[in-house]
N, CA, C and O atoms as a GROMACS GRO file, in nm:
protein
  556
    1UNK      N    1   5.117   4.489  -2.125
    1UNK     CA    2   5.119   4.617  -2.058
    1UNK      C    3   5.253   4.685  -2.078
    1UNK      O    4   5.259   4.808  -2.079
    2UNK      N    5   5.361   4.608  -2.093
    2UNK     CA    6   5.492   4.670  -2.109
    2UNK      C    7   5.498   4.760  -2.233
    2UNK      O    8   5.554   4.869  -2.223
    3UNK      N    9   5.442   4.720  -2.350
    3UNK     CA   10   5.444   4.811  -2.465
    3UNK      C   11   5.369   4.940  -2.437
    3UNK      O   12   5.410   5.047  -2.483
    4UNK      N   13   5.259   4.933  -2.362
    4UNK     CA   14   5.185   5.054  -2.328
    4UNK      C   15   5.269   5.142  -2.237
    4UNK      O   16   5.270   5.265  -2.252
    5UNK      N   17   5.340   5.081  -2.144
    5UNK     CA   18   5.426   5.155  -2.053
    5UNK      C   19   5.536   5.226  -2.131
    5UNK      O   20   5.564   5.344  -2.106
    6UNK      N   21   5.598   5.157  -2.226
    6UNK     CA   22   5.704   5.216  -2.307
    6UNK      C   23   5.649   5.329  -2.393
    6UNK      O   24   5.712   5.434  -2.406
    7UNK      N   25   5.531   5.309  -2.451
    7UNK     CA   26   5.469   5.414  -2.532
    7UNK      C   27   5.437   5.535  -2.447
    7UNK      O   28   5.458   5.648  -2.491
    8UNK      N   29   5.387   5.513  -2.328
    8UNK     CA   30   5.355   5.624  -2.239
    8UNK      C   31   5.481   5.702  -2.203
    8UNK      O   32   5.479   5.825  -2.200
    9UNK      N   33   5.588   5.631  -2.175
    9UNK     CA   34   5.713   5.699  -2.140
    9UNK      C   35   5.766   5.779  -2.259
    9UNK      O   36   5.817   5.890  -2.242
   10UNK      N   37   5.754   5.723  -2.379
   10UNK     CA   38   5.799   5.795  -2.499
   10UNK      C   39   5.715   5.920  -2.522
   10UNK      O   40   5.768   6.026  -2.555
   11UNK      N   41   5.585   5.907  -2.506
   11UNK     CA   42   5.498   6.023  -2.524
   11UNK      C   43   5.527   6.130  -2.421
   11UNK      O   44   5.515   6.249  -2.450
   12UNK      N   45   5.566   6.091  -2.303
   12UNK     CA   46   5.603   6.187  -2.199
   12UNK      C   47   5.723   6.269  -2.246
   12UNK      O   48   5.728   6.390  -2.225
   13UNK      N   49   5.819   6.203  -2.307
   13UNK     CA   50   5.936   6.273  -2.356
   13UNK      C   51   5.901   6.376  -2.462
   13UNK      O   52   5.966   6.480  -2.471
   14UNK      N   53   5.800   6.349  -2.541
   14UNK     CA   54   5.754   6.444  -2.642
   14UNK      C   55   5.672   6.555  -2.578
   14UNK      O   56   5.688   6.672  -2.612
   15UNK      N   57   5.584   6.518  -2.485
   15UNK     CA   58   5.491   6.615  -2.427
   15UNK      C   59   5.556   6.704  -2.323
   15UNK      O   60   5.507   6.814  -2.298
   16UNK      N   61   5.664   6.660  -2.262
   16UNK     CA   62   5.726   6.738  -2.155
   16UNK      C   63   5.877   6.750  -2.175
   16UNK      O   64   5.954   6.695  -2.096
   17UNK      N   65   5.921   6.822  -2.281
   17UNK     CA   66   6.064   6.828  -2.310
   17UNK      C   67   6.143   6.906  -2.205
   17UNK      O   68   6.265   6.893  -2.198
   18UNK      N   69   6.075   6.986  -2.125
   18UNK     CA   70   6.144   7.065  -2.024
   18UNK      C   71   6.163   6.990  -1.893
   18UNK      O   72   6.205   7.049  -1.793
   19UNK      N   73   6.131   6.863  -1.892
   19UNK     CA   74   6.142   6.785  -1.768
   19UNK      C   75   6.288   6.783  -1.722
   19UNK      O   76   6.380   6.783  -1.803
   20UNK      N   77   6.306   6.780  -1.593
   20UNK     CA   78   6.441   6.782  -1.536
   20UNK      C   79   6.518   6.657  -1.576
   20UNK      O   80   6.462   6.547  -1.582
   21UNK      N   81   6.646   6.674  -1.603
   21UNK     CA   82   6.730   6.562  -1.644
   21UNK      C   83   6.757   6.466  -1.529
   21UNK      O   84   6.798   6.352  -1.552
   22UNK      N   85   6.735   6.511  -1.406
   22UNK     CA   86   6.766   6.426  -1.291
   22UNK      C   87   6.653   6.329  -1.256
   22UNK      O   88   6.669   6.246  -1.167
   23UNK      N   89   6.539   6.339  -1.324
   23UNK     CA   90   6.428   6.248  -1.296
   23UNK      C   91   6.467   6.104  -1.322
   23UNK      O   92   6.537   6.074  -1.419
   24UNK      N   93   6.422   6.017  -1.236
   24UNK     CA   94   6.444   5.875  -1.260
   24UNK      C   95   6.345   5.826  -1.364
   24UNK      O   96   6.249   5.896  -1.398
   25UNK      N   97   6.369   5.707  -1.415
   25UNK     CA   98   6.275   5.649  -1.511
   25UNK      C   99   6.137   5.632  -1.448
   25UNK      O  100   6.036   5.653  -1.514
   26UNK      N  101   6.134   5.594  -1.321
   26UNK     CA  102   6.005   5.575  -1.253
   26UNK      C  103   5.930   5.707  -1.241
   26UNK      O  104   5.809   5.712  -1.260
   27UNK      N  105   6.003   5.815  -1.210
   27UNK     CA  106   5.938   5.946  -1.200
   27UNK      C  107   5.886   5.990  -1.337
   27UNK      O  108   5.776   6.045  -1.347
   28UNK      N  109   5.964   5.966  -1.440
   28UNK     CA  110   5.922   6.002  -1.576
   28UNK      C  111   5.799   5.922  -1.616
   28UNK      O  112   5.706   5.976  -1.677
   29UNK      N  113   5.798   5.794  -1.583
   29UNK     CA  114   5.682   5.710  -1.617
   29UNK      C  115   5.559   5.754  -1.540
   29UNK      O  116   5.450   5.761  -1.596
   30UNK      N  117   5.575   5.785  -1.412
   30UNK     CA  118   5.461   5.830  -1.331
   30UNK      C  119   5.406   5.961  -1.387
   30UNK      O  120   5.284   5.979  -1.395
   31UNK      N  121   5.496   6.050  -1.426
   31UNK     CA  122   5.452   6.178  -1.483
   31UNK      C  123   5.380   6.154  -1.616
   31UNK      O  124   5.278   6.217  -1.645
   32UNK      N  125   5.434   6.062  -1.696
   32UNK     CA  126   5.371   6.033  -1.826
   32UNK      C  127   5.231   5.977  -1.807
   32UNK      O  128   5.137   6.020  -1.874
   33UNK      N  129   5.217   5.882  -1.717
   33UNK     CA  130   5.086   5.820  -1.695
   33UNK      C  131   4.985   5.918  -1.637
   33UNK      O  132   4.865   5.897  -1.650
   34UNK      N  133   5.032   6.024  -1.574
   34UNK     CA  134   4.943   6.126  -1.518
   34UNK      C  135   4.908   6.234  -1.620
   34UNK      O  136   4.822   6.318  -1.594
   35UNK      N  137   4.973   6.232  -1.734
   35UNK     CA  138   4.954   6.333  -1.837
   35UNK      C  139   4.829   6.300  -1.920
   35UNK      O  140   4.821   6.192  -1.978
   36UNK      N  141   4.731   6.392  -1.926
   36UNK     CA  142   4.609   6.366  -2.004
   36UNK      C  143   4.636   6.335  -2.151
   36UNK      O  144   4.562   6.258  -2.213
   37UNK      N  145   4.740   6.395  -2.208
   37UNK     CA  146   4.773   6.365  -2.349
   37UNK      C  147   4.818   6.220  -2.365
   37UNK      O  148   4.783   6.154  -2.462
   38UNK      N  149   4.896   6.172  -2.271
   38UNK     CA  150   4.941   6.033  -2.275
   38UNK      C  151   4.821   5.941  -2.253
   38UNK      O  152   4.808   5.839  -2.322
   39UNK      N  153   4.736   5.976  -2.159
   39UNK     CA  154   4.616   5.895  -2.132
   39UNK      C  155   4.531   5.883  -2.258
   39UNK      O  156   4.483   5.774  -2.291
   40UNK      N  157   4.513   5.994  -2.328
   40UNK     CA  158   4.434   5.991  -2.451
   40UNK      C  159   4.504   5.909  -2.558
   40UNK      O  160   4.440   5.833  -2.631
   41UNK      N  161   4.637   5.924  -2.569
   41UNK     CA  162   4.712   5.847  -2.667
   41UNK      C  163   4.703   5.697  -2.644
   41UNK      O  164   4.685   5.620  -2.739
   42UNK      N  165   4.714   5.656  -2.520
   42UNK     CA  166   4.702   5.514  -2.488
   42UNK      C  167   4.561   5.466  -2.518
   42UNK      O  168   4.542   5.358  -2.573
   43UNK      N  169   4.460   5.547  -2.482
   43UNK     CA  170   4.321   5.508  -2.509
   43UNK      C  171   4.298   5.494  -2.659
   43UNK      O  172   4.227   5.403  -2.702
   44UNK      N  173   4.356   5.583  -2.738
   44UNK     CA  174   4.341   5.573  -2.884
   44UNK      C  175   4.410   5.447  -2.937
   44UNK      O  176   4.358   5.381  -3.028
   45UNK      N  177   4.525   5.413  -2.881
   45UNK     CA  178   4.595   5.292  -2.923
   45UNK      C  179   4.512   5.168  -2.890
   45UNK      O  180   4.501   5.077  -2.971
   46UNK      N  181   4.454   5.165  -2.770
   46UNK     CA  182   4.369   5.052  -2.732
   46UNK      C  183   4.246   5.046  -2.821
   46UNK      O  184   4.203   4.938  -2.860
   47UNK      N  185   4.189   5.163  -2.855
   47UNK     CA  186   4.076   5.166  -2.948
   47UNK      C  187   4.112   5.100  -3.081
   47UNK      O  188   4.034   5.022  -3.136
   48UNK      N  189   4.231   5.132  -3.133
   48UNK     CA  190   4.274   5.075  -3.260
   48UNK      C  191   4.292   4.924  -3.250
   48UNK      O  192   4.249   4.849  -3.338
   49UNK      N  193   4.355   4.879  -3.143
   49UNK     CA  194   4.376   4.735  -3.124
   49UNK      C  195   4.242   4.664  -3.107
   49UNK      O  196   4.219   4.559  -3.166
   50UNK      N  197   4.154   4.724  -3.026
   50UNK     CA  198   4.021   4.665  -3.007
   50UNK      C  199   3.945   4.662  -3.139
   50UNK      O  200   3.874   4.565  -3.168
   51UNK      N  201   3.960   4.767  -3.220
   51UNK     CA  202   3.892   4.771  -3.349
   51UNK      C  203   3.933   4.656  -3.439
   51UNK      O  204   3.850   4.598  -3.509
   52UNK      N  205   4.061   4.624  -3.437
   52UNK     CA  206   4.109   4.511  -3.518
   52UNK      C  207   4.044   4.381  -3.472
   52UNK      O  208   3.996   4.302  -3.553
   53UNK      N  209   4.043   4.360  -3.341
   53UNK     CA  210   3.983   4.238  -3.286
   53UNK      C  211   3.832   4.236  -3.312
   53UNK      O  212   3.775   4.133  -3.348
   54UNK      N  213   3.767   4.351  -3.293
   54UNK     CA  214   3.622   4.359  -3.309
   54UNK      C  215   3.577   4.342  -3.454
   54UNK      O  216   3.460   4.314  -3.480
   55UNK      N  217   3.669   4.358  -3.550
   55UNK     CA  218   3.636   4.336  -3.691
   55UNK      C  219   3.639   4.188  -3.729
   55UNK      O  220   3.616   4.154  -3.845
   56UNK      N  221   3.666   4.102  -3.634
   56UNK     CA  222   3.669   3.958  -3.660
   56UNK      C  223   3.528   3.907  -3.685
   56UNK      O  224   3.438   3.926  -3.603
   57UNK      N  225   3.509   3.841  -3.800
   57UNK     CA  226   3.378   3.784  -3.830
   57UNK      C  227   3.356   3.660  -3.746
   57UNK      O  228   3.438   3.568  -3.745
   58UNK      N  229   3.244   3.658  -3.675
   58UNK     CA  230   3.212   3.544  -3.589
   58UNK      C  231   3.082   3.477  -3.631
   58UNK      O  232   3.047   3.371  -3.578
   59UNK      N  233   3.012   3.537  -3.724
   59UNK     CA  234   2.883   3.482  -3.766
   59UNK      C  235   2.888   3.338  -3.812
   59UNK      O  236   2.801   3.260  -3.773
   60UNK      N  237   2.987   3.298  -3.893
   60UNK     CA  238   2.989   3.161  -3.944
   60UNK      C  239   2.997   3.053  -3.836
   60UNK      O  240   2.947   2.943  -3.857
   61UNK      N  241   3.057   3.081  -3.722
   61UNK     CA  242   3.068   2.978  -3.618
   61UNK      C  243   2.973   3.002  -3.500
   61UNK      O  244   2.965   2.918  -3.410
   62UNK      N  245   2.904   3.112  -3.500
   62UNK     CA  246   2.819   3.147  -3.385
   62UNK      C  247   2.710   3.044  -3.361
   62UNK      O  248   2.673   3.018  -3.246
   63UNK      N  249   2.658   2.985  -3.466
   63UNK     CA  250   2.549   2.888  -3.447
   63UNK      C  251   2.594   2.766  -3.367
   63UNK      O  252   2.511   2.700  -3.304
   64UNK      N  253   2.724   2.736  -3.369
   64UNK     CA  254   2.775   2.623  -3.291
   64UNK      C  255   2.789   2.657  -3.143
   64UNK      O  256   2.774   2.572  -3.055
   65UNK      N  257   2.817   2.783  -3.116
   65UNK     CA  258   2.836   2.829  -2.979
   65UNK      C  259   2.703   2.858  -2.913
   65UNK      O  260   2.680   2.821  -2.798
   66UNK      N  261   2.614   2.925  -2.988
   66UNK     CA  262   2.484   2.965  -2.933
   66UNK      C  263   2.378   2.953  -3.043
   66UNK      O  264   2.346   3.052  -3.109
   67UNK      N  265   2.324   2.833  -3.062
   67UNK     CA  266   2.227   2.811  -3.170
   67UNK      C  267   2.104   2.902  -3.161
   67UNK      O  268   2.044   2.934  -3.263
   68UNK      N  269   2.068   2.944  -3.042
   68UNK     CA  270   1.949   3.029  -3.023
   68UNK      C  271   1.986   3.177  -3.022
   68UNK      O  272   1.898   3.262  -3.004
   69UNK      N  273   2.112   3.210  -3.041
   69UNK     CA  274   2.158   3.349  -3.031
   69UNK      C  275   2.113   3.435  -3.148
   69UNK      O  276   2.055   3.386  -3.244
   70UNK      N  277   2.142   3.564  -3.137
   70UNK     CA  278   2.101   3.660  -3.240
   70UNK      C  279   2.216   3.699  -3.332
   70UNK      O  280   2.212   3.805  -3.394
   71UNK      N  281   2.318   3.615  -3.342
   71UNK     CA  282   2.432   3.645  -3.426
   71UNK      C  283   2.399   3.606  -3.570
   71UNK      O  284   2.359   3.494  -3.598
   72UNK      N  285   2.417   3.703  -3.659
   72UNK     CA  286   2.387   3.683  -3.801
   72UNK      C  287   2.510   3.631  -3.873
   72UNK      O  288   2.622   3.648  -3.824
   73UNK      N  289   2.493   3.568  -3.988
   73UNK     CA  290   2.607   3.507  -4.058
   73UNK      C  291   2.723   3.602  -4.089
   73UNK      O  292   2.838   3.560  -4.087
   74UNK      N  293   2.696   3.728  -4.118
   74UNK     CA  294   2.803   3.822  -4.154
   74UNK      C  295   2.850   3.907  -4.035
   74UNK      O  296   2.931   3.998  -4.054
   75UNK      N  297   2.801   3.880  -3.916
   75UNK     CA  298   2.835   3.962  -3.799
   75UNK      C  299   2.982   3.951  -3.760
   75UNK      O  300   3.045   3.847  -3.774
   76UNK      N  301   3.032   4.063  -3.710
   76UNK     CA  302   3.164   4.067  -3.647
   76UNK      C  303   3.142   4.074  -3.495
   76UNK      O  304   3.030   4.092  -3.448
   77UNK      N  305   3.251   4.060  -3.421
   77UNK     CA  306   3.241   4.077  -3.276
   77UNK      C  307   3.186   4.215  -3.242
   77UNK      O  308   3.108   4.231  -3.149
   78UNK      N  309   3.228   4.315  -3.320
   78UNK     CA  310   3.180   4.451  -3.298
   78UNK      C  311   3.030   4.463  -3.319
   78UNK      O  312   2.962   4.530  -3.242
   79UNK      N  313   2.978   4.399  -3.423
   79UNK     CA  314   2.834   4.402  -3.448
   79UNK      C  315   2.758   4.344  -3.330
   79UNK      O  316   2.659   4.401  -3.283
   80UNK      N  317   2.805   4.231  -3.282
   80UNK     CA  318   2.738   4.164  -3.169
   80UNK      C  319   2.743   4.253  -3.046
   80UNK      O  320   2.642   4.271  -2.978
   81UNK      N  321   2.859   4.308  -3.017
   81UNK     CA  322   2.874   4.390  -2.897
   81UNK      C  323   2.793   4.519  -2.907
   81UNK      O  324   2.735   4.563  -2.808
   82UNK      N  325   2.788   4.581  -3.025
   82UNK     CA  326   2.709   4.705  -3.042
   82UNK      C  327   2.560   4.680  -3.018
   82UNK      O  328   2.490   4.766  -2.966
   83UNK      N  329   2.512   4.562  -3.057
   83UNK     CA  330   2.371   4.531  -3.030
   83UNK      C  331   2.347   4.514  -2.880
   83UNK      O  332   2.241   4.551  -2.828
   84UNK      N  333   2.444   4.458  -2.811
   84UNK     CA  334   2.429   4.438  -2.665
   84UNK      C  335   2.446   4.568  -2.588
   84UNK      O  336   2.377   4.591  -2.489
   85UNK      N  337   2.538   4.653  -2.632
   85UNK     CA  338   2.565   4.780  -2.564
   85UNK      C  339   2.609   4.883  -2.669
   85UNK      O  340   2.725   4.885  -2.709
   86UNK      N  341   2.517   4.968  -2.712
   86UNK     CA  342   2.550   5.066  -2.815
   86UNK      C  343   2.664   5.162  -2.776
   86UNK      O  344   2.724   5.226  -2.864
   87UNK      N  345   2.693   5.173  -2.650
   87UNK     CA  346   2.795   5.268  -2.603
   87UNK      C  347   2.925   5.200  -2.560
   87UNK      O  348   3.008   5.261  -2.493
   88UNK      N  349   2.943   5.073  -2.598
   88UNK     CA  350   3.058   5.000  -2.546
   88UNK      C  351   3.190   5.061  -2.589
   88UNK      O  352   3.286   5.057  -2.512
   89UNK      N  353   3.199   5.118  -2.709
   89UNK     CA  354   3.326   5.176  -2.754
   89UNK      C  355   3.362   5.299  -2.672
   89UNK      O  356   3.478   5.318  -2.635
   90UNK      N  357   3.264   5.383  -2.643
   90UNK     CA  358   3.290   5.500  -2.559
   90UNK      C  359   3.329   5.457  -2.418
   90UNK      O  360   3.415   5.518  -2.355
   91UNK      N  361   3.264   5.352  -2.368
   91UNK     CA  362   3.297   5.301  -2.234
   91UNK      C  363   3.438   5.243  -2.231
   91UNK      O  364   3.511   5.263  -2.134
   92UNK      N  365   3.477   5.172  -2.336
   92UNK     CA  366   3.612   5.116  -2.344
   92UNK      C  367   3.715   5.228  -2.343
   92UNK      O  368   3.815   5.220  -2.272
   93UNK      N  369   3.691   5.331  -2.422
   93UNK     CA  370   3.783   5.444  -2.432
   93UNK      C  371   3.796   5.513  -2.296
   93UNK      O  372   3.907   5.538  -2.248
   94UNK      N  373   3.683   5.543  -2.234
   94UNK     CA  374   3.685   5.610  -2.104
   94UNK      C  375   3.749   5.521  -1.998
   94UNK      O  376   3.826   5.569  -1.914
   95UNK      N  377   3.719   5.393  -2.002
   95UNK     CA  378   3.778   5.301  -1.905
   95UNK      C  379   3.928   5.291  -1.920
   95UNK      O  380   4.000   5.281  -1.820
   96UNK      N  381   3.977   5.294  -2.043
   96UNK     CA  382   4.121   5.289  -2.066
   96UNK      C  383   4.188   5.414  -2.012
   96UNK      O  384   4.291   5.407  -1.945
   97UNK      N  385   4.129   5.531  -2.042
   97UNK     CA  386   4.185   5.657  -1.989
   97UNK      C  387   4.189   5.653  -1.838
   97UNK      O  388   4.289   5.691  -1.777
   98UNK      N  389   4.081   5.607  -1.777
   98UNK     CA  390   4.076   5.599  -1.630
   98UNK      C  391   4.183   5.504  -1.577
   98UNK      O  392   4.246   5.532  -1.475
   99UNK      N  393   4.203   5.393  -1.645
   99UNK     CA  394   4.304   5.296  -1.600
   99UNK      C  395   4.444   5.356  -1.607
   99UNK      O  396   4.524   5.336  -1.516
  100UNK      N  397   4.473   5.430  -1.714
  100UNK     CA  398   4.605   5.492  -1.726
  100UNK      C  399   4.622   5.600  -1.620
  100UNK      O  400   4.728   5.612  -1.558
  101UNK      N  401   4.517   5.680  -1.599
  101UNK     CA  402   4.522   5.784  -1.496
  101UNK      C  403   4.544   5.721  -1.358
  101UNK      O  404   4.624   5.771  -1.279
  102UNK      N  405   4.475   5.612  -1.330
  102UNK     CA  406   4.492   5.542  -1.202
  102UNK      C  407   4.634   5.488  -1.190
  102UNK      O  408   4.694   5.496  -1.082
  103UNK      N  409   4.687   5.434  -1.298
  103UNK     CA  410   4.825   5.384  -1.295
  103UNK      C  411   4.922   5.497  -1.263
  103UNK      O  412   5.020   5.476  -1.191
  104UNK      N  413   4.897   5.616  -1.317
  104UNK     CA  414   4.981   5.732  -1.286
  104UNK      C  415   4.973   5.769  -1.140
  104UNK      O  416   5.075   5.796  -1.077
  105UNK      N  417   4.853   5.769  -1.085
  105UNK     CA  418   4.836   5.802  -0.943
  105UNK      C  419   4.904   5.698  -0.855
  105UNK      O  420   4.971   5.733  -0.757
  106UNK      N  421   4.888   5.572  -0.890
  106UNK     CA  422   4.952   5.465  -0.812
  106UNK      C  423   5.104   5.478  -0.820
  106UNK      O  424   5.173   5.462  -0.719
  107UNK      N  425   5.156   5.507  -0.939
  107UNK     CA  426   5.301   5.521  -0.954
  107UNK      C  427   5.353   5.638  -0.871
  107UNK      O  428   5.455   5.625  -0.804
  108UNK      N  429   5.283   5.751  -0.876
  108UNK     CA  430   5.324   5.866  -0.794
  108UNK      C  431   5.320   5.833  -0.646
  108UNK      O  432   5.412   5.866  -0.572
  109UNK      N  433   5.214   5.768  -0.603
  109UNK     CA  434   5.202   5.731  -0.462
  109UNK      C  435   5.309   5.630  -0.421
  109UNK      O  436   5.363   5.637  -0.311
  110UNK      N  437   5.339   5.536  -0.509
  110UNK     CA  438   5.443   5.437  -0.479
  110UNK      C  439   5.579   5.505  -0.466
  110UNK      O  440   5.658   5.470  -0.379
  111UNK      N  441   5.606   5.602  -0.554
  111UNK     CA  442   5.731   5.677  -0.543
  111UNK      C  443   5.737   5.753  -0.411
  111UNK      O  444   5.840   5.754  -0.344
  112UNK      N  445   5.626   5.816  -0.376
  112UNK     CA  446   5.622   5.890  -0.249
  112UNK      C  447   5.643   5.794  -0.132
  112UNK      O  448   5.714   5.827  -0.037
  113UNK      N  449   5.584   5.680  -0.138
  113UNK     CA  450   5.598   5.581  -0.031
  113UNK      C  451   5.741   5.530  -0.025
  113UNK      O  452   5.794   5.506   0.083
  114UNK      N  453   5.803   5.512  -0.140
  114UNK     CA  454   5.942   5.467  -0.143
  114UNK      C  455   6.034   5.565  -0.072
  114UNK      O  456   6.122   5.524   0.004
  115UNK      N  457   6.014   5.694  -0.096
  115UNK     CA  458   6.094   5.795  -0.027
  115UNK      C  459   6.071   5.788   0.123
  115UNK      O  460   6.166   5.796   0.202
  116UNK      N  461   5.947   5.773   0.162
  116UNK     CA  462   5.914   5.766   0.305
  116UNK      C  463   5.977   5.643   0.370
  116UNK      O  464   6.031   5.651   0.480
  117UNK      N  465   5.970   5.530   0.302
  117UNK     CA  466   6.032   5.409   0.356
  117UNK      C  467   6.184   5.424   0.366
  117UNK      O  468   6.245   5.374   0.460
  118UNK      N  469   6.243   5.494   0.270
  118UNK     CA  470   6.386   5.520   0.277
  118UNK      C  471   6.422   5.605   0.398
  118UNK      O  472   6.521   5.579   0.466
  119UNK      N  473   6.341   5.707   0.424
  119UNK     CA  474   6.364   5.791   0.542
  119UNK      C  475   6.347   5.710   0.671
  119UNK      O  476   6.425   5.725   0.765
  120UNK      N  477   6.246   5.625   0.674
  120UNK     CA  478   6.224   5.541   0.793
  120UNK      C  479   6.342   5.447   0.814
  120UNK      O  480   6.388   5.430   0.927
  121UNK      N  481   6.391   5.387   0.707
  121UNK     CA  482   6.506   5.296   0.718
  121UNK      C  483   6.629   5.371   0.770
  121UNK      O  484   6.704   5.318   0.852
  122UNK      N  485   6.650   5.493   0.723
  122UNK     CA  486   6.765   5.572   0.770
  122UNK      C  487   6.752   5.604   0.918
  122UNK      O  488   6.850   5.598   0.992
  123UNK      N  489   6.631   5.638   0.962
  123UNK     CA  490   6.609   5.667   1.105
  123UNK      C  491   6.632   5.542   1.190
  123UNK      O  492   6.694   5.548   1.296
  124UNK      N  493   6.582   5.428   1.140
  124UNK     CA  494   6.603   5.303   1.214
  124UNK      C  495   6.752   5.268   1.222
  124UNK      O  496   6.801   5.225   1.326
  125UNK      N  497   6.822   5.287   1.112
  125UNK     CA  498   6.965   5.257   1.111
  125UNK      C  499   7.039   5.346   1.211
  125UNK      O  500   7.127   5.299   1.283
  126UNK      N  501   7.004   5.474   1.215
  126UNK     CA  502   7.067   5.566   1.310
  126UNK      C  503   7.034   5.526   1.454
  126UNK      O  504   7.120   5.530   1.541
  127UNK      N  505   6.909   5.488   1.478
  127UNK     CA  506   6.868   5.448   1.613
  127UNK      C  507   6.937   5.320   1.657
  127UNK      O  508   6.968   5.303   1.775
  128UNK      N  509   6.961   5.230   1.564
  128UNK     CA  510   7.023   5.102   1.597
  128UNK      C  511   7.176   5.106   1.594
  128UNK      O  512   7.241   5.009   1.633
  129UNK      N  513   7.233   5.216   1.549
  129UNK     CA  514   7.380   5.226   1.536
  129UNK      C  515   7.452   5.196   1.667
  129UNK      O  516   7.551   5.123   1.665
  130UNK      N  517   7.407   5.249   1.781
  130UNK     CA  518   7.477   5.216   1.906
  130UNK      C  519   7.476   5.066   1.936
  130UNK      O  520   7.575   5.010   1.984
  131UNK      N  521   7.365   5.002   1.909
  131UNK     CA  522   7.355   4.858   1.935
  131UNK      C  523   7.444   4.778   1.841
  131UNK      O  524   7.511   4.684   1.883
  132UNK      N  525   7.446   4.815   1.714
  132UNK     CA  526   7.531   4.741   1.618
  132UNK      C  527   7.678   4.764   1.649
  132UNK      O  528   7.760   4.674   1.631
  133UNK      N  529   7.712   4.886   1.695
  133UNK     CA  530   7.851   4.913   1.734
  133UNK      C  531   7.890   4.829   1.855
  133UNK      O  532   8.000   4.775   1.862
  134UNK      N  533   7.797   4.820   1.950
  134UNK     CA  534   7.823   4.741   2.070
  134UNK      C  535   7.842   4.594   2.035
  134UNK      O  536   7.931   4.528   2.089
  135UNK      N  537   7.759   4.543   1.945
  135UNK     CA  538   7.772   4.403   1.904
  135UNK      C  539   7.902   4.379   1.829
  135UNK      O  540   7.962   4.272   1.840
  136UNK      N  541   7.947   4.478   1.754
  136UNK     CA  542   8.071   4.463   1.678
  136UNK      C  543   8.192   4.457   1.769
  136UNK      O  544   8.290   4.389   1.737
  137UNK      N  545   8.188   4.528   1.882
  137UNK     CA  546   8.303   4.528   1.973
  137UNK      C  547   8.309   4.404   2.060
  137UNK      O  548   8.414   4.373   2.115
  138UNK      N  549   8.198   4.333   2.075
  138UNK     CA  550   8.196   4.212   2.159
  138UNK      C  551   8.265   4.094   2.091
  138UNK      O  552   8.299   3.998   2.159
  139UNK      N  553   8.286   4.099   1.963
  139UNK     CA  554   8.347   3.985   1.892
  139UNK      C  555   8.490   3.984   1.914
  139UNK      O  556   8.559   3.897   1.862
   0.00000   0.00000   0.00000
């Protein structure tokens, strides 16, 4: 997942050159993961990686795994999967985009929560200041 995260952050830099210089890396990553262009780019990268794996010929050993199966001698993983679900590639692509979009939403929400927790901690520290001062003078 780290290479995908780095790729998404890099694509964000290309897609949003006007982004403020004061953004943290987390804010930039959250923005990148929320960007539809980045989501599509990651989905295309996963499609390419999946394509490489799906081109693996499995026919020669399939008879040992499932002697009654419908795997033919020249079949690849992709051939087998396409027979089981003709739309699996479109589903993989859409699922990847959705996962990246969800990661962006989670990152944005986590950043928002972090700010809120920081404000809560500051309020607690201010509220407890009289007590900590009192404890410090008793020593």
